[in-house]
A tleap script that builds the chain and sets N, CA, C and O, in Angstrom:
source leaprc.protein.ff14SB
mol = sequence {
  NMET ASN GLU PRO THR ALA THR GLN ILE SER
  GLN ASP PRO MET TYR ALA PRO TYR PHE SER
  ASP CYS LEU GLY ALA LEU ASP GLY THR HIE
  ILE GLU MET TYR ILE PRO LEU GLU SER GLN
  PRO ARG TYR GLN ASN ARG LYS GLY THR LEU
  SER GLN ASN VAL LEU ALA VAL CYS ASN PHE
  ASP MET ARG PHE VAL TYR VAL LEU ALA CGLY
}
set mol.1.N position { -32.517 -18.669 -12.418 }
set mol.1.CA position { -33.664 -19.175 -11.694 }
set mol.1.C position { -34.245 -18.035 -10.878 }
set mol.1.O position { -33.666 -17.632 -9.869 }
set mol.2.N position { -35.352 -17.529 -11.295 }
set mol.2.CA position { -35.951 -16.360 -10.667 }
set mol.2.C position { -37.361 -16.670 -10.191 }
set mol.2.O position { -38.294 -15.930 -10.503 }
set mol.3.N position { -37.529 -17.748 -9.445 }
set mol.3.CA position { -38.848 -18.159 -8.982 }
set mol.3.C position { -39.154 -17.521 -7.633 }
set mol.3.O position { -38.257 -17.359 -6.806 }
set mol.4.N position { -40.421 -17.155 -7.406 }
set mol.4.CA position { -40.783 -16.620 -6.090 }
set mol.4.C position { -40.784 -17.731 -5.039 }
set mol.4.O position { -40.825 -18.916 -5.368 }
set mol.5.N position { -40.738 -17.323 -3.777 }
set mol.5.CA position { -40.802 -18.307 -2.688 }
set mol.5.C position { -42.147 -19.017 -2.732 }
set mol.5.O position { -43.180 -18.384 -2.949 }
set mol.6.N position { -42.135 -20.312 -2.529 }
set mol.6.CA position { -43.358 -21.114 -2.587 }
set mol.6.C position { -44.382 -20.624 -1.568 }
set mol.6.O position { -44.018 -20.191 -0.475 }
set mol.7.N position { -45.661 -20.692 -1.927 }
set mol.7.CA position { -46.714 -20.230 -1.028 }
set mol.7.C position { -46.786 -21.066 0.242 }
set mol.7.O position { -47.217 -20.567 1.281 }
set mol.8.N position { -46.369 -22.335 0.178 }
set mol.8.CA position { -46.349 -23.167 1.377 }
set mol.8.C position { -45.454 -22.548 2.451 }
set mol.8.O position { -45.682 -22.745 3.644 }
set mol.9.N position { -44.443 -21.804 2.026 }
set mol.9.CA position { -43.514 -21.164 2.954 }
set mol.9.C position { -43.931 -19.727 3.233 }
set mol.9.O position { -44.031 -19.330 4.394 }
set mol.10.N position { -44.172 -18.950 2.201 }
set mol.10.CA position { -44.436 -17.517 2.376 }
set mol.10.C position { -45.721 -17.221 3.129 }
set mol.10.O position { -45.822 -16.162 3.750 }
set mol.11.N position { -46.705 -18.106 3.102 }
set mol.11.CA position { -47.968 -17.854 3.776 }
set mol.11.C position { -48.106 -18.583 5.109 }
set mol.11.O position { -49.158 -18.506 5.744 }
set mol.12.N position { -47.081 -19.278 5.536 }
set mol.12.CA position { -47.123 -20.004 6.801 }
set mol.12.C position { -46.305 -19.233 7.840 }
set mol.12.O position { -45.086 -19.131 7.700 }
set mol.13.N position { -46.945 -18.689 8.875 }
set mol.13.CA position { -46.207 -17.878 9.860 }
set mol.13.C position { -45.142 -18.660 10.627 }
set mol.13.O position { -44.227 -18.061 11.193 }
set mol.14.N position { -45.248 -19.973 10.652 }
set mol.14.CA position { -44.247 -20.771 11.346 }
set mol.14.C position { -42.936 -20.854 10.549 }
set mol.14.O position { -41.856 -20.874 11.140 }
set mol.15.N position { -43.023 -20.902 9.211 }
set mol.15.CA position { -41.834 -21.075 8.369 }
set mol.15.C position { -41.346 -19.789 7.700 }
set mol.15.O position { -40.150 -19.653 7.441 }
set mol.16.N position { -42.226 -18.865 7.422 }
set mol.16.CA position { -41.870 -17.667 6.649 }
set mol.16.C position { -40.680 -16.890 7.211 }
set mol.16.O position { -39.834 -16.462 6.425 }
set mol.17.N position { -40.565 -16.683 8.523 }
set mol.17.CA position { -39.421 -15.900 9.014 }
set mol.17.C position { -38.065 -16.574 8.777 }
set mol.17.O position { -37.037 -15.901 8.693 }
set mol.18.N position { -38.070 -17.886 8.672 }
set mol.18.CA position { -36.806 -18.613 8.561 }
set mol.18.C position { -36.454 -19.040 7.140 }
set mol.18.O position { -35.278 -19.198 6.810 }
set mol.19.N position { -37.460 -19.227 6.306 }
set mol.19.CA position { -37.234 -19.755 4.958 }
set mol.19.C position { -37.752 -18.821 3.868 }
set mol.19.O position { -38.095 -19.288 2.782 }
set mol.20.N position { -37.818 -17.527 4.126 }
set mol.20.CA position { -38.412 -16.595 3.159 }
set mol.20.C position { -37.655 -16.542 1.829 }
set mol.20.O position { -38.253 -16.232 0.798 }
set mol.21.N position { -36.370 -16.836 1.832 }
set mol.21.CA position { -35.583 -16.799 0.592 }
set mol.21.C position { -35.228 -18.189 0.082 }
set mol.21.O position { -34.387 -18.329 -0.806 }
set mol.22.N position { -35.857 -19.207 0.633 }
set mol.22.CA position { -35.555 -20.585 0.260 }
set mol.22.C position { -36.176 -20.930 -1.088 }
set mol.22.O position { -37.346 -20.636 -1.332 }
set mol.23.N position { -35.395 -21.551 -1.959 }
set mol.23.CA position { -35.877 -21.940 -3.289 }
set mol.23.C position { -36.205 -23.416 -3.391 }
set mol.23.O position { -36.990 -23.809 -4.254 }
set mol.24.N position { -35.624 -24.249 -2.531 }
set mol.24.CA position { -35.873 -25.677 -2.614 }
set mol.24.C position { -34.970 -26.442 -1.672 }
set mol.24.O position { -34.464 -25.894 -0.693 }
set mol.25.N position { -34.775 -27.712 -1.976 }
set mol.25.CA position { -33.948 -28.585 -1.145 }
set mol.25.C position { -32.793 -29.140 -1.964 }
set mol.25.O position { -32.916 -29.365 -3.168 }
set mol.26.N position { -31.669 -29.355 -1.289 }
set mol.26.CA position { -30.447 -29.827 -1.923 }
set mol.26.C position { -30.001 -31.099 -1.215 }
set mol.26.O position { -30.019 -31.164 0.015 }
set mol.27.N position { -29.601 -32.114 -1.981 }
set mol.27.CA position { -29.104 -33.346 -1.375 }
set mol.27.C position { -28.202 -34.069 -2.367 }
set mol.27.O position { -28.285 -33.858 -3.577 }
set mol.28.N position { -27.362 -34.903 -1.841 }
set mol.28.CA position { -26.474 -35.698 -2.673 }
set mol.28.C position { -26.626 -37.172 -2.360 }
set mol.28.O position { -27.052 -37.547 -1.268 }
set mol.29.N position { -26.278 -37.993 -3.316 }
set mol.29.CA position { -26.364 -39.441 -3.126 }
set mol.29.C position { -25.363 -40.136 -4.042 }
set mol.29.O position { -24.838 -39.538 -4.981 }
set mol.30.N position { -25.116 -41.386 -3.756 }
set mol.30.CA position { -24.284 -42.217 -4.627 }
set mol.30.C position { -25.199 -43.227 -5.315 }
set mol.30.O position { -25.992 -43.898 -4.655 }
set mol.31.N position { -25.090 -43.333 -6.612 }
set mol.31.CA position { -25.901 -44.262 -7.388 }
set mol.31.C position { -25.004 -45.382 -7.884 }
set mol.31.O position { -23.986 -45.140 -8.533 }
set mol.32.N position { -25.392 -46.611 -7.571 }
set mol.32.CA position { -24.600 -47.784 -7.977 }
set mol.32.C position { -24.539 -47.883 -9.499 }
set mol.32.O position { -25.501 -47.568 -10.199 }
set mol.33.N position { -23.393 -48.325 -9.990 }
set mol.33.CA position { -23.222 -48.415 -11.442 }
set mol.33.C position { -22.417 -49.649 -11.826 }
set mol.33.O position { -21.699 -50.227 -11.010 }
set mol.34.N position { -22.552 -50.026 -13.061 }
set mol.34.CA position { -21.804 -51.150 -13.640 }
set mol.34.C position { -21.071 -50.620 -14.861 }
set mol.34.O position { -21.692 -50.118 -15.798 }
set mol.35.N position { -19.752 -50.732 -14.849 }
set mol.35.CA position { -18.935 -50.204 -15.938 }
set mol.35.C position { -17.843 -51.213 -16.289 }
set mol.35.O position { -17.599 -52.153 -15.532 }
set mol.36.N position { -17.181 -51.020 -17.444 }
set mol.36.CA position { -16.113 -51.939 -17.847 }
set mol.36.C position { -14.984 -51.996 -16.808 }
set mol.36.O position { -14.732 -51.023 -16.097 }
set mol.37.N position { -14.329 -53.121 -16.735 }
set mol.37.CA position { -13.284 -53.388 -15.748 }
set mol.37.C position { -12.185 -52.325 -15.751 }
set mol.37.O position { -11.711 -51.929 -14.686 }
set mol.38.N position { -11.776 -51.861 -16.919 }
set mol.38.CA position { -10.670 -50.896 -16.988 }
set mol.38.C position { -11.033 -49.517 -16.418 }
set mol.38.O position { -10.135 -48.748 -16.075 }
set mol.39.N position { -12.309 -49.193 -16.312 }
set mol.39.CA position { -12.741 -47.898 -15.764 }
set mol.39.C position { -13.115 -47.966 -14.286 }
set mol.39.O position { -13.348 -46.928 -13.667 }
set mol.40.N position { -13.176 -49.146 -13.717 }
set mol.40.CA position { -13.669 -49.305 -12.359 }
set mol.40.C position { -12.880 -48.582 -11.269 }
set mol.40.O position { -13.502 -48.059 -10.345 }
set mol.41.N position { -11.555 -48.520 -11.321 }
set mol.41.CA position { -10.835 -47.840 -10.230 }
set mol.41.C position { -11.254 -46.375 -10.027 }
set mol.41.O position { -11.241 -45.882 -8.899 }
set mol.42.N position { -11.617 -45.692 -11.086 }
set mol.42.CA position { -12.037 -44.284 -10.975 }
set mol.42.C position { -13.339 -44.118 -10.217 }
set mol.42.O position { -13.571 -43.061 -9.630 }
set mol.43.N position { -14.198 -45.134 -10.212 }
set mol.43.CA position { -15.539 -45.010 -9.645 }
set mol.43.C position { -15.725 -45.787 -8.346 }
set mol.43.O position { -16.848 -45.911 -7.857 }
set mol.44.N position { -14.647 -46.308 -7.785 }
set mol.44.CA position { -14.759 -47.064 -6.546 }
set mol.44.C position { -14.872 -46.083 -5.376 }
set mol.44.O position { -14.033 -45.196 -5.221 }
set mol.45.N position { -15.912 -46.246 -4.555 }
set mol.45.CA position { -16.103 -45.335 -3.432 }
set mol.45.C position { -15.400 -45.868 -2.183 }
set mol.45.O position { -14.732 -46.900 -2.239 }
set mol.46.N position { -15.550 -45.173 -1.071 }
set mol.46.CA position { -14.842 -45.549 0.156 }
set mol.46.C position { -15.307 -46.876 0.742 }
set mol.46.O position { -14.602 -47.479 1.551 }
set mol.47.N position { -16.492 -47.335 0.337 }
set mol.47.CA position { -16.999 -48.623 0.820 }
set mol.47.C position { -16.609 -49.777 -0.102 }
set mol.47.O position { -16.934 -50.932 0.175 }
set mol.48.N position { -15.915 -49.467 -1.195 }
set mol.48.CA position { -15.436 -50.499 -2.100 }
set mol.48.C position { -16.378 -50.860 -3.228 }
set mol.48.O position { -16.060 -51.733 -4.035 }
set mol.49.N position { -17.534 -50.209 -3.305 }
set mol.49.CA position { -18.464 -50.470 -4.406 }
set mol.49.C position { -18.297 -49.414 -5.487 }
set mol.49.O position { -17.659 -48.386 -5.259 }
set mol.50.N position { -18.861 -49.657 -6.647 }
set mol.50.CA position { -18.789 -48.704 -7.752 }
set mol.50.C position { -20.021 -47.812 -7.728 }
set mol.50.O position { -21.152 -48.300 -7.721 }
set mol.51.N position { -19.795 -46.503 -7.714 }
set mol.51.CA position { -20.935 -45.592 -7.676 }
set mol.51.C position { -20.594 -44.257 -8.337 }
set mol.51.O position { -19.428 -43.916 -8.533 }
set mol.52.N position { -21.642 -43.521 -8.671 }
set mol.52.CA position { -21.543 -42.187 -9.256 }
set mol.52.C position { -22.123 -41.216 -8.235 }
set mol.52.O position { -23.236 -41.424 -7.753 }
set mol.53.N position { -21.391 -40.163 -7.899 }
set mol.53.CA position { -21.857 -39.158 -6.968 }
set mol.53.C position { -22.790 -38.193 -7.694 }
set mol.53.O position { -22.418 -37.644 -8.731 }
set mol.54.N position { -23.997 -37.977 -7.166 }
set mol.54.CA position { -24.987 -37.117 -7.816 }
set mol.54.C position { -25.514 -36.110 -6.808 }
set mol.54.O position { -25.896 -36.477 -5.697 }
set mol.55.N position { -25.535 -34.837 -7.198 }
set mol.55.CA position { -26.099 -33.754 -6.403 }
set mol.55.C position { -27.371 -33.291 -7.097 }
set mol.55.O position { -27.373 -33.082 -8.310 }
set mol.56.N position { -28.455 -33.129 -6.339 }
set mol.56.CA position { -29.726 -32.720 -6.941 }
set mol.56.C position { -30.406 -31.654 -6.095 }
set mol.56.O position { -30.298 -31.650 -4.869 }
set mol.57.N position { -31.116 -30.741 -6.777 }
set mol.57.CA position { -31.900 -29.693 -6.127 }
set mol.57.C position { -33.311 -29.769 -6.672 }
set mol.57.O position { -33.514 -29.847 -7.883 }
set mol.58.N position { -34.293 -29.748 -5.768 }
set mol.58.CA position { -35.681 -29.737 -6.220 }
set mol.58.C position { -36.410 -28.558 -5.579 }
set mol.58.O position { -36.029 -28.090 -4.506 }
set mol.59.N position { -37.461 -28.086 -6.248 }
set mol.59.CA position { -38.249 -26.991 -5.695 }
set mol.59.C position { -39.394 -27.557 -4.870 }
set mol.59.O position { -39.471 -28.769 -4.671 }
set mol.60.N position { -40.284 -26.698 -4.388 }
set mol.60.CA position { -41.359 -27.157 -3.518 }
set mol.60.C position { -42.471 -27.883 -4.267 }
set mol.60.O position { -43.370 -28.447 -3.643 }
set mol.61.N position { -42.420 -27.876 -5.583 }
set mol.61.CA position { -43.354 -28.658 -6.395 }
set mol.61.C position { -42.777 -30.036 -6.710 }
set mol.61.O position { -43.332 -30.781 -7.517 }
set mol.62.N position { -41.641 -30.373 -6.057 }
set mol.62.CA position { -40.949 -31.637 -6.239 }
set mol.62.C position { -40.460 -31.838 -7.671 }
set mol.62.O position { -40.450 -32.957 -8.184 }
set mol.63.N position { -40.062 -30.756 -8.301 }
set mol.63.CA position { -39.466 -30.825 -9.646 }
set mol.63.C position { -37.974 -30.558 -9.518 }
set mol.63.O position { -37.545 -29.653 -8.802 }
set mol.64.N position { -37.197 -31.362 -10.227 }
set mol.64.CA position { -35.755 -31.146 -10.201 }
set mol.64.C position { -35.434 -29.872 -10.973 }
set mol.64.O position { -35.858 -29.708 -12.117 }
set mol.65.N position { -34.690 -28.980 -10.347 }
set mol.65.CA position { -34.290 -27.752 -11.013 }
set mol.65.C position { -32.793 -27.728 -11.304 }
set mol.65.O position { -32.318 -26.880 -12.059 }
set mol.66.N position { -32.048 -28.664 -10.704 }
set mol.66.CA position { -30.602 -28.743 -10.960 }
set mol.66.C position { -30.115 -30.147 -10.616 }
set mol.66.O position { -30.476 -30.687 -9.570 }
set mol.67.N position { -29.313 -30.732 -11.467 }
set mol.67.CA position { -28.701 -32.038 -11.216 }
set mol.67.C position { -27.256 -31.983 -11.700 }
set mol.67.O position { -26.979 -31.543 -12.815 }
set mol.68.N position { -26.344 -32.434 -10.848 }
set mol.68.CA position { -24.923 -32.483 -11.205 }
set mol.68.C position { -24.422 -33.889 -10.917 }
set mol.68.O position { -24.401 -34.326 -9.766 }
set mol.69.N position { -24.028 -34.583 -11.951 }
set mol.69.CA position { -23.433 -35.910 -11.803 }
set mol.69.C position { -21.940 -35.760 -12.017 }
set mol.69.O position { -21.497 -35.351 -13.090 }
set mol.70.N position { -21.160 -36.094 -10.988 }
set mol.70.CA position { -19.746 -35.849 -11.103 }
set mol.70.C position { -18.863 -36.975 -10.661 }
set mol.70.O position { -17.639 -36.860 -10.721 }
savepdb mol mol.pdb
quit
Protein backbone atom coordinates (compact mmCIF):
# COMPACT_ATOMS: atom_id res chain seq x y z
CA UNK A 1 0.00 0.00 0.00
CA UNK A 2 1.87 3.02 -1.26
CA UNK A 3 -0.77 5.76 -1.25
CA UNK A 4 0.09 9.40 -0.56
CA UNK A 5 -1.39 11.17 2.46
CA UNK A 6 -4.90 12.40 1.71
CA UNK A 7 -5.19 16.05 0.70
CA UNK A 8 -7.74 16.60 3.48
CA UNK A 9 -4.83 16.05 5.88
CA UNK A 10 -1.75 17.26 3.99
CA UNK A 11 -3.25 20.63 3.05
CA UNK A 12 -4.88 21.43 6.40
CA UNK A 13 -2.47 23.25 8.77
CA UNK A 14 -4.45 22.06 11.78
CA UNK A 15 -3.99 18.33 11.00
CA UNK A 16 -0.86 18.10 8.82
CA UNK A 17 1.72 18.27 11.65
CA UNK A 18 0.07 15.41 13.53
CA UNK A 19 -1.26 13.13 10.79
CA UNK A 20 1.23 13.61 7.94
CA UNK A 21 1.95 9.86 7.70
CA UNK A 22 -1.60 8.69 8.39
CA UNK A 23 -3.10 6.31 5.81
CA UNK A 24 -6.57 5.81 7.25
CA UNK A 25 -8.58 4.64 10.23
CA UNK A 26 -8.55 1.29 12.02
CA UNK A 27 -11.36 -0.21 14.10
CA UNK A 28 -12.69 -3.53 15.25
CA UNK A 29 -16.18 -4.83 15.89
CA UNK A 30 -18.10 -7.99 16.65
CA UNK A 31 -20.67 -9.10 14.08
CA UNK A 32 -23.53 -11.29 15.27
CA UNK A 33 -23.75 -14.67 13.58
CA UNK A 34 -25.89 -17.79 13.41
CA UNK A 35 -24.08 -21.11 13.12
CA UNK A 36 -24.78 -24.82 13.76
CA UNK A 37 -25.09 -25.88 17.40
CA UNK A 38 -21.89 -27.96 17.39
CA UNK A 39 -19.76 -24.93 16.36
CA UNK A 40 -21.29 -22.42 18.76
CA UNK A 41 -18.87 -22.75 21.72
CA UNK A 42 -15.98 -21.47 19.56
CA UNK A 43 -17.83 -18.25 18.68
CA UNK A 44 -19.39 -17.34 22.02
CA UNK A 45 -18.14 -13.94 23.19
CA UNK A 46 -17.79 -12.61 26.74
CA UNK A 47 -21.40 -11.38 26.73
CA UNK A 48 -22.70 -14.85 25.88
CA UNK A 49 -23.80 -14.13 22.30
CA UNK A 50 -22.37 -15.60 19.11
CA UNK A 51 -20.19 -13.22 17.13
CA UNK A 52 -17.27 -12.95 14.72
CA UNK A 53 -14.46 -10.50 15.54
CA UNK A 54 -13.67 -8.26 12.54
CA UNK A 55 -10.86 -5.72 12.13
CA UNK A 56 -11.17 -3.17 9.31
CA UNK A 57 -9.06 -0.32 7.90
CA UNK A 58 -10.43 2.36 5.60
CA UNK A 59 -8.73 5.24 3.80
CA UNK A 60 -9.90 8.85 3.67
CA UNK A 61 -12.09 8.08 0.65
CA UNK A 62 -14.04 5.70 2.93
CA UNK A 63 -12.87 2.64 1.00
CA UNK A 64 -11.90 -0.49 2.85
CA UNK A 65 -8.23 -1.24 2.26
CA UNK A 66 -7.88 -4.13 4.73
CA UNK A 67 -10.31 -6.49 6.48
CA UNK A 68 -9.41 -9.33 8.83
CA UNK A 69 -12.12 -11.65 10.10
CA UNK A 70 -10.76 -13.86 12.81
